[in-house]
C-alpha positions in Angstrom: 96.8 100.3 57.0 96.7 101.2 60.7 97.6 104.5 62.0 100.7 104.8 64.2 98.5 105.4 67.1 96.5 102.1 66.9 99.3 100.3 65.5 101.3 100.7 68.6 98.1 99.8 70.7 97.5 96.6 68.8 100.9 95.2 68.2 102.8 93.3 70.7 105.5 94.9 72.9 109.0 95.2 71.5 111.4 93.0 73.4 113.4 95.3 75.6 115.2 95.3 78.9 111.9 94.8 80.8 110.8 92.0 78.5 114.1 90.2 77.6 113.9 86.6 78.4 110.2 86.4 78.2 108.9 84.4 75.2 106.0 86.1 73.4 103.2 83.7 72.3 100.8 84.6 69.6 97.6 86.0 71.0 95.3 86.1 67.9 94.2 82.3 68.2 90.5 82.9 69.1 88.6 80.6 71.5 86.0 78.5 70.1 82.3 78.8 71.3 82.7 75.9 73.9 85.8 77.4 75.1 84.2 80.8 75.5 81.4 79.1 77.4 84.0 77.3 79.6 85.5 80.7 80.4 82.1 82.3 81.3 81.2 79.3 83.6 84.6 79.5 85.4 84.2 83.3 86.0 80.6 82.8 87.1 81.5 80.2 89.6 84.3 82.4 90.9 81.8 85.2 91.4 79.3 83.1 93.1 81.9 81.6 95.4 82.7 85.0 96.6 79.3 85.9 97.2 78.6 82.8 99.2 81.8 83.0 101.3 80.9 86.8 102.0 77.3 86.0 102.8 78.7 83.7 105.5 81.0 86.3 107.0 84.1 85.1 105.2 86.6 87.1 103.1 86.2 90.2 105.5 89.0 92.1 107.1 91.9 94.5 106.1 93.8 91.6 104.5 91.1 91.3 102.0 91.3 94.9 100.9 95.0 94.2 100.1 93.9 91.1 98.3 91.5 92.9 96.3 94.4 95.3 95.2 96.7 92.3 94.2 93.7 90.8 92.2 93.2 94.1 90.2 96.8 94.3 89.4 96.9 90.9 88.1 94.0 91.5 85.9 95.7 92.0 82.3 94.2 95.4 81.5 97.6 96.4 80.1 101.1 95.6 79.7 103.0 97.1 82.8 102.6 97.4 86.4 102.1 101.1 86.6 99.3 101.1 84.0 97.5 98.4 85.9 97.7 100.4 89.1 96.4 103.5 87.2 93.5 101.6 85.7 92.6 99.8 89.0 92.4 102.9 91.1 90.4 104.6 88.4 88.2 101.7 88.1 87.4 101.6 91.9 86.7 105.3 92.1 84.5 105.4 89.1 82.5 102.3 90.0 81.8 103.4 93.5 79.4 106.1 93.0 77.4 104.0 90.5 77.0 101.2 93.0 75.5 103.4 95.7 73.0 105.0 93.4 71.5 101.7 92.8 70.1 99.6 95.7 70.3 95.8 95.4 67.3 93.4 96.0 69.3 91.0 98.3 70.9 92.3 101.6 73.9 89.8 101.0 74.5 91.3 97.6 76.4 94.1 99.2 78.9 96.3 97.2 81.9 95.0 98.7 81.1 91.4 97.7 80.2 92.5 94.2 83.5 94.3 93.7 85.5 91.3 95.2 83.3 88.9 93.0 83.8 90.8 89.8 87.5 91.0 90.3 87.9 87.4 91.1 85.7 86.5 88.1 87.6 88.5 85.7 91.0 87.2 87.0 89.6 83.6 86.9 88.4 84.2 83.2 91.7 85.5 82.3 93.6 82.5 83.9 91.2 80.0 82.0 91.6 82.0 78.7 95.2 81.8 79.1 95.4 78.2 79.7 93.1 77.6 76.7 95.3 79.4 74.4 98.2 77.3 75.8 100.1 80.4 77.0 102.1 80.5 80.3 100.4 82.0 83.2 103.3 84.3 83.7 101.8 86.3 80.8 99.2 87.6 83.3 102.0 89.0 85.5 102.7 92.8 84.7 105.9 93.8 83.2 108.0 95.6 85.8 110.8 97.9 85.3 112.7 99.9 87.9 110.6 102.9 87.4 107.5 100.8 88.6 109.0 101.0 92.0 108.4 104.7 92.2 104.7 104.4 92.9 105.2 101.9 95.6 107.9 104.1 97.2 105.6 107.1 96.9 102.8 105.1 98.6 105.1 104.3 101.3 106.0 107.9 101.9 102.2 108.7 101.7 101.7 106.1 104.4 104.2 108.0 106.6 102.2 111.2 105.9 98.7 109.8 106.8 99.8 107.4 109.5 97.9 109.3 112.0 94.6 108.7 110.3 95.5 105.0 109.8 97.1 104.1 113.1 94.3 105.3 115.4 93.6 102.9 118.1 90.2 104.0 119.4 87.1 106.0 118.4 88.3 108.7 120.7 91.6 109.2 119.0 89.7 109.2 115.6 87.4 111.9 116.6 90.4 113.9 118.1 92.0 113.8 114.8 88.8 114.6 112.6 87.9 117.5 114.9 91.0 119.3 113.9 89.6 120.5 110.6 86.0 121.7 110.1 84.6 119.7 107.3 85.2 116.2 108.6 81.9 116.3 110.5 79.8 116.6 107.3 82.0 114.2 105.5 81.7 111.5 108.2 77.9 112.2 108.2 77.7 111.6 104.5 79.7 108.3 104.9 77.8 107.1 107.9 74.5 107.8 106.0 75.5 105.6 103.2 76.6 102.9 105.4 73.5 103.1 107.6 70.9 103.6 104.8 72.5 101.7 101.9 72.5 104.5 99.2 73.7 108.0 98.5 71.6 110.6 100.4 70.1 112.0 97.2 67.8 109.0 96.6 66.9 108.4 100.2 63.2 109.1 101.3 62.7 112.2 103.5 64.0 112.3 106.9 61.7 111.5 110.0 61.2 115.2 110.6 59.7 115.6 107.1 62.5 117.7 105.5 65.4 116.5 103.3 68.5 115.0 104.8 71.5 117.3 105.1 74.0 117.1 102.2 71.4 115.6 99.8 72.7 118.0 97.1 76.5 117.4 97.8 78.2 115.0 95.6 79.2 111.8 97.4 81.7 110.0 95.1 84.4 110.0 97.7 82.1 108.8 100.4 80.9 106.1 98.2 84.4 104.9 97.7 85.1 104.9 101.4 81.8 103.0 102.1 82.7 100.5 99.4 86.1 99.9 101.0 84.4 99.7 104.3 82.2 96.9 103.1 85.2 95.0 102.0 86.8 95.4 105.4 83.9 95.1 107.8 80.8 93.8 105.8 77.7 95.5 104.8 76.2 95.9 108.2 77.2 99.2 109.9 78.8 99.1 113.4 78.1 101.5 116.3 79.1 105.0 115.8 82.5 104.5 117.4 83.4 101.7 115.1 82.3 103.5 112.1 84.1 106.6 113.1 87.4 104.7 113.5 86.8 102.8 110.2 86.1 106.2 108.4 89.2 107.7 109.7 91.5 104.9 108.7 89.9 104.7 105.2 90.5 108.4 104.8 94.2 107.6 105.1 93.9 104.5 102.7 92.1 106.6 100.0 94.8 109.3 100.4 97.4 106.5 99.6 95.3 105.4 96.5 95.4 109.1 95.3 99.2 109.1 95.6 99.3 105.8 93.7 97.1 107.3 91.1 99.1 110.4 90.5 102.6 108.7 90.5 101.5 105.6 88.6 99.9 107.9 86.1 103.4 109.4 85.4 105.4 106.2 85.4 102.7 104.4 83.2 103.7 107.0 80.3 106.3 105.7 77.9 108.6 108.6 78.3 109.2 108.1 81.9 109.9 104.2 81.3 113.2 104.7 79.3 115.7 105.4 82.0 115.2 105.3 85.7 117.6 108.0 86.7 116.4 110.3 84.0 112.8 110.0 85.3 113.5 109.8 89.1 113.9 113.7 89.7 110.8 114.4 87.7 108.6 111.9 89.4 110.1 113.0 92.8 109.0 116.7 92.5 105.4 115.4 91.6 105.4 113.0 94.5 106.8 115.6 96.9 104.1 118.2 95.7 101.4 115.7 96.3 102.5 114.1 99.6 103.8 117.0 101.6 103.3 120.0 99.3 100.1 121.6 98.1 98.6 118.1 97.5 98.6 117.5 101.3 96.4 120.4 102.0 93.0 118.6 101.0 93.4 115.5 103.1 94.6 117.4 106.2 92.2 120.3 105.7 89.2 117.9 105.7 88.7 118.0 101.8 89.7 114.5 100.9 87.0 114.3 98.3 88.6 117.3 96.5 92.1 115.7 96.8 90.7 112.5 95.2 89.2 114.7 92.4 92.4 116.4 91.6 94.1 113.0 91.5 91.6 111.8 89.0 92.1 114.9 87.0 95.7 113.9 86.7 94.5 110.3 85.7 92.6 111.9 82.8 95.7 113.5 81.6 97.6 110.3 81.9 95.0 108.2 80.1 94.9 110.6 77.0 98.6 110.6 76.9 98.5 106.9 76.7 95.9 107.0 73.8 98.5 105.4 71.4 99.6 102.6 73.5 96.5 101.1 75.2 93.5 99.6 73.4 90.6 102.1 72.7 88.3 99.9 74.9 90.6 100.2 77.9 91.4 103.9 77.3 87.8 104.9 77.0 86.6 102.9 79.9 89.5 104.4 82.2 88.5 108.0 80.9 84.8 107.7 81.4 85.2 106.1 84.9 87.6 108.9 85.9 85.1 111.5 84.6 82.3 109.9 86.6 84.3 109.9 89.6 85.2 113.5 89.2 81.6 114.5 88.5 80.4 112.8 91.9 83.4 114.0 93.8 83.8 117.7 92.9 82.0 118.5 89.9 83.7 121.8 89.2 86.9 119.9 88.6 85.3 118.8 85.2 86.6 121.9 83.8 90.1 120.6 84.2 89.1 117.4 82.3 87.5 119.1 79.3 90.7 119.4 77.3 91.5 115.7 77.8 88.0 114.7 76.8 88.1 116.7 73.7 91.5 115.4 72.6 90.6 111.9 73.3 87.3 112.2 71.4 89.0 113.7 68.4 91.6 110.8 68.5 88.6 108.3 68.4 87.1 110.2 65.6 90.1 110.2 63.5 90.5 106.5 63.8 86.9 105.5 63.7 87.3 103.5 60.4 89.9 101.4 62.0 87.9 100.2 64.9 85.8 97.0 64.8 82.2 97.1 65.3 82.2 95.6 68.8 84.7 98.3 69.9 82.5 101.2 68.3 79.6 99.7 70.1 81.5 99.6 73.4 82.5 103.3 72.9 78.8 104.3 72.6 77.8 102.2 75.6 80.6 103.9 77.6 79.5 107.3 76.5 76.0 106.5 77.5 77.2 105.4 80.9 79.1 108.5 81.4 76.2 110.7 80.3 73.8 109.0 82.6 76.2 109.6 85.6 76.8 113.2 84.6 73.1 113.8 84.5 72.6 112.1 88.0 75.4 114.5 89.3 73.7 117.5 87.7 70.2 116.3 89.1 71.6 116.1 92.6 72.7 119.7 92.3 69.5 120.9 90.8 68.3 123.1 93.8 71.7 124.9 94.0 72.4 128.3 92.5 75.7 128.5 90.5 76.1 132.2 91.5 75.7 131.4 95.3 78.0 128.4 95.2 80.6 130.3 93.5 80.5 133.1 95.9 80.3 130.9 99.0 82.6 131.9 101.9 84.6 129.1 103.6 88.1 128.4 104.9 90.9 126.4 103.3 94.8 126.6 103.9 96.4 128.2 101.1 99.6 127.1 99.3 102.2 129.5 98.5 100.8 131.8 95.9 104.1 132.7 94.4 105.0 129.0 94.0 101.7 128.4 92.3 102.1 131.3 89.9 105.8 130.0 89.2 104.3 126.5 88.4 101.8 128.0 85.9 104.5 130.1 84.2 106.7 127.1 83.9 103.8 125.3 82.3 103.4 128.1 79.9 107.2 127.8 79.1 106.8 124.0 78.4 103.7 124.8 76.2 105.7 127.4 74.2 108.5 124.8 73.8 106.0 122.3 72.4 104.5 124.8 70.0 108.0 125.7 68.7 108.3 121.9 67.8 105.1 121.5 65.9 106.9 121.5 62.6 109.8 119.2 63.8 109.8 115.6 62.2 107.0 114.1 60.0 103.5 115.7 59.8 102.1 113.0 62.0 104.8 113.6 64.6 104.0 117.3 64.4 100.3 116.6 64.9 101.0 114.4 67.9 103.1 117.3 69.4 100.3 119.7 69.1 97.7 117.0 70.5 99.8 116.7 73.4 100.2 120.4 73.8 96.4 120.8 74.1 96.3 118.4 77.0 99.4 119.6 78.8 98.4 123.2 78.5 95.3 122.5 80.5 96.5 124.6 83.5 96.8 127.7 81.2 93.2 127.2 80.1 92.2 126.8 83.7 94.1 129.9 84.7 92.1 132.0 82.2 88.9 130.7 83.9 90.3 131.4 87.3 90.8 135.0 86.2 87.3 135.3 85.2 86.2 133.6 88.5 88.1 136.2 90.5 86.5 139.0 88.6 83.1 137.6 89.1 83.8 137.2 92.9 85.0 140.6 93.1 82.1 142.1 91.4 79.5 140.2 93.5 81.2 140.5 97.0 84.2 142.5 96.6 86.4 139.7 97.9 88.2 136.6 96.4 86.7 133.7 98.2 86.7 130.1 99.0 86.1 128.5 95.6 88.8 130.6 93.9 91.4 129.5 96.4 90.3 125.8 96.1 90.4 125.9 92.3 93.6 127.8 92.4 95.1 124.8 94.4 93.8 122.3 91.9 95.3 124.3 89.0 98.8 124.5 90.9 98.8 120.8 91.3 97.9 120.0 87.7 100.4 122.6 86.5 103.2 120.8 88.3 102.1 117.4 86.7 101.6 118.7 83.2 104.8 120.6 83.3 106.8 117.6 84.4 105.2 115.4 81.6 106.1 118.1 79.1 109.5 118.4 80.3 110.1 114.7 80.1 108.7 114.6 76.6 111.0 117.6 75.4 114.3 116.8 77.2 114.4 113.2 78.3 116.0 112.2 75.0 118.8 114.6 75.4 119.4 113.4 79.0 119.3 109.8 78.0 122.1 110.4 75.6 124.2 111.5 78.6 123.0 109.0 81.2 126.1 106.8 80.7 128.4 109.3 82.1 129.7 108.7 85.7 128.5 111.9 87.1 125.0 111.5 85.8 123.9 109.1 88.7 125.2 111.5 91.2 123.5 114.4 89.5 120.2 112.5 89.4 120.2 111.6 93.1 121.1 115.1 94.0 118.5 116.6 91.9 115.9 114.3 93.4 117.0 115.2 96.9 116.5 118.8 96.1 113.2 118.1 94.6 112.1 116.9 98.0 112.8 120.2 99.5 110.9 122.3 96.8 107.7 122.8 98.8 109.4 123.3 102.2 111.3 121.2 104.7 109.6 117.9 105.1 111.7 116.4 107.8 110.2 116.2 111.3 112.7 114.5 113.2 114.5 117.5 114.8 111.5 119.7 115.5 112.1 119.6 119.3 115.6 120.6 118.6 114.5 123.7 116.8 114.6 122.5 113.1 110.9 122.7 112.4 109.3 121.3 109.2 107.9 123.9 106.9 106.1 121.6 104.1 102.3 121.6 104.6 102.2 117.8 104.9 105.2 117.5 107.4 103.6 120.2 109.6 100.4 118.3 109.7 102.2 115.0 110.4 104.0 116.5 113.5 100.6 118.0 114.8 98.9 114.8 114.5 101.7 112.9 116.2 101.7 115.4 119.1 97.8 115.0 119.5 98.0 111.2 119.5 100.9 111.1 122.0 98.9 113.3 124.4 95.8 112.9 126.6 92.4 112.8 125.1 90.6 115.9 126.0 87.3 115.6 128.1 85.4 117.2 125.3 86.2 114.1 123.1 84.8 111.7 125.8 81.8 114.0 126.2 80.8 113.9 122.7 80.6 110.1 122.7 78.5 110.2 125.8 76.3 112.7 123.9 76.1 110.4 120.9 75.0 107.5 123.1 71.9 109.2 124.3 68.9 107.1 123.8 65.9 108.8 122.7 63.7 109.2 119.5 63.7 113.1 119.5 66.6 114.9 117.8 68.9 116.9 120.0 72.0 119.2 119.6 74.6 120.1 122.0 74.9 123.7 123.0 77.9 124.2 125.2 81.2 126.1 125.6 84.6 124.4 126.0 88.1 126.0 125.8 90.0 125.4 122.6 86.8 123.7 121.0 84.6 125.5 118.5 80.9 125.5 119.6 79.3 125.4 116.2 81.8 122.6 115.0 80.7 120.5 118.1 77.1 121.1 117.5 77.6 119.7 114.0 79.3 116.8 115.4 76.5 116.1 117.9 74.2 115.7 114.9 76.6 113.8 112.7 77.3 111.2 115.4 73.6 110.6 116.1 72.8 110.3 112.3 70.0 112.8 112.4 71.4 115.8 110.6 68.8 117.2 108.4 68.0 120.6 106.6 65.6 121.5 109.2 68.4 121.4 111.8 70.4 124.1 110.0 68.6 127.0 111.8 69.6 125.4 115.1 73.3 125.4 114.2 73.0 129.1 113.4 71.4 129.8 116.8 74.6 128.5 118.5 76.6 131.4 117.3 76.2 133.4 120.6 78.3 130.7 122.2 81.4 132.4 120.5 81.1 135.1 123.1 81.6 132.8 126.1 79.7 130.3 128.5 77.3 132.9 129.8 75.5 132.8 126.4 74.2 129.3 126.9 70.8 130.5 128.0 70.5 132.9 125.0 71.4 130.0 122.5 69.0 127.5 123.9 66.1 129.9 124.3 66.1 130.6 120.5 66.2 126.9 119.8 63.4 125.9 122.4 61.1 128.6 121.3 61.4 128.2 117.6 62.1 124.5 117.1 59.6 122.5 119.3 60.8 119.1 117.9 64.3 119.6 119.0 65.9 119.0 122.4 69.1 120.6 123.6 71.9 118.9 125.3 73.9 121.0 127.9 76.6 120.2 130.4 75.6 118.4 133.5 76.3 121.2 135.9 74.2 123.6 134.0 71.0 121.5 133.8 69.3 122.7 137.2 69.9 126.4 136.5 68.7 126.2 133.0 65.6 124.2 133.8 64.7 126.8 136.5 65.2 129.5 134.0 63.1 127.8 131.4 60.4 125.8 133.3 58.2 125.5 130.2 60.9 123.6 128.3 62.4 121.7 131.3 61.7 118.3 129.9 63.7 119.3 126.6 66.8 120.4 128.3 68.8 117.2 128.7 72.1 116.0 129.4 74.5 113.1 128.8 
C-alpha cells in the first residue's frame, strides 16, 4: 500500500473549484513502442526546426524570451500554474551554469538555441503523447485558481521596481545606472567574458598577459543565466560593448523579476495557500513586499543580483521540499538538484541555508524507496550524480581561495533594519515552537509530517546559530563584524520571513477559512494586505517632491533611478565610452579625478569595458588610490603604474597629456588619451 505522501503524488487531483467542469481521463494507458517512437521523432523534429531557424537568424528577440516562458509553463511538469512557474524558473537557473561549463563543437549550437529547442521538443512531445492517448489538449493547460494571479501581480510590481534597468534607452543610461553601485563593474565583466569567449572564465585559457583572468575563482551562475537569456534575445554573437552593456542592464531587471516569480510562486504552489484566496492574500503580500521593496530589494540595487537570485533559489528549495507529498519524486528531485546547482554556482555559502531541505528530502525518499519503481530510482541516482559533479566544479573553481580570508573580507552592503531582522527570526522561533507543540496532534503520520515540516521551516534558526559563530570568528580575527556577516544576515532575514509565513499558514489557515464566510472577513483581509505593504517602509514614490518621501529600500532606489534617467548624462559617462573605444593591442587603465565619481570604480570600468581585466591588473587598481586625495595626485598614481607595470598604458584626461608627457618623457608613448 502506498504511503500518504506518494499516494497523494500519484493519484489524480480531486475535483474542486479549480477543476470543476474539467473531465478527467485515465492516464495509465501506456504508449506502444511505435507510438513512443512517433513521440521521439516529433520531439526531435521540433528541436531541429528550432536549431535551423535560429541558425538562420530567426526566433531571436525579446518576444521569444516571453515565448520561452509560455512554452515552459505549458510543459506539464505539474498540475497548477504556480508549480509550473516554480519549476520553470528553477530549471532555467539550474541549467544555465551547466551549459556554459561545456563548450559546443558547432558555432550555431548556441545555448539559447538549445534551451528553446529543448523546450519546444518537450512541449511537442507532450502534445503528441496527449493526442495518442486520446485526451483533450486542454489537459496540458495548467489549472488556474485565483491565488495563481498573485505571482503575476507580484511580477508586475517587480517590473515597476526595476523599470529603470529595463527601460534604459542607450548604453550611456545603462552605464549611469550601473555605476551607482560598486560591484556592477565586475559583474558586467563576468557576463561580457562569457558572451565574448563562450564559457565561464574558470575554463578559459590564460589571458594574453600570461596570467589568469579576473574573477576566474568567482561563481558565475547568475552571469551564465543572464548570458543564456542574452543568446535568446540577441543571438550567440556578442555585440559591441555598448550593446552588451544595455542588454546586461535590461536582463538584470528581467532576472530580478524571475526571482520575484520564484519566491511568490513558491508560496502559491503550496496546497495550504490554495484553499482560500483572501486567507492567503495578506500572507503572500508580506513576502512579496519584503522581496520587492523591503530587504529583498537590497541585492539588486546594491549590485549583488547574483546573491538575490541565490536567496530566491533557497526559498525554492524550501517550497520544493514542502511539495514532496504532491509532486512526483522525479520532478521534485530534479527541481531540488537544479536549485542546489544554481545556488552552488551563484553564491555557494547559501548552500548552508539549503542543508535542512536536502536532508529532509533525502530522508523522505529513503523512507519510500521500496515504493519507487526502478526507473525512478535510477533517475534519482543520475540526478544526485549530476548535482555532485556540479558541486565539485563549483568547489574546484574556489580551490585557490582561503575560507578564512573570504569570511573576513571587508566590503560594503546596504543593511536592512537589524531590529526588523531580529523580529523576523524571533517570529520564526515562535512558529517553530507552535509546530513542535502540535507534534502529537492527530495520527502518528500526521505528527511525523508536522515534525518534518518543522525541520525545514526552522532553517532560519539553524542559520542564526551559524551566524553567531561567524560573528565570533570575525571578531576574533579582525575585531569587527564585517561584510559576509551582514550579507548572510540579510539572507537569513528574508528566509525567516518566508518560512514564518509558510508556518503561519500551515498552523492558522484552517481556523481563518472557517471564518472566511463572514461579511467582515473580506474587508479584514484587504486591510491586512494593505498594512503588509507598509511593513518595510513607505513604498509610495508619487509625493516625494511634495515632502512625503518613500522609506522602503526598493522605493528609495526606484526614485533615485528615475531622477538619474530624467536628468542629463554626466560627461564622465560619455568619457568612459570614448575610453572603451580606444583601438590598441596593449592593455590600458584610466587614471583621473572627476567630481562625484569614484576614481577606483572608474578604473575598474575602464578594464571591464575593454574586456582585459586580469589578475595582473589588480596592482594597477591599487595604485589609483592616491586619486582619492584630489586631481593633483595624477602624477603620483601614473608614476607607480608606469614604473612597475611595463605592459600597461595609462589613459588620462586630454588636458593633462602635454604636462604629463613632459614630466615623464621616458614613458611619453605610454601616456595616452581618448
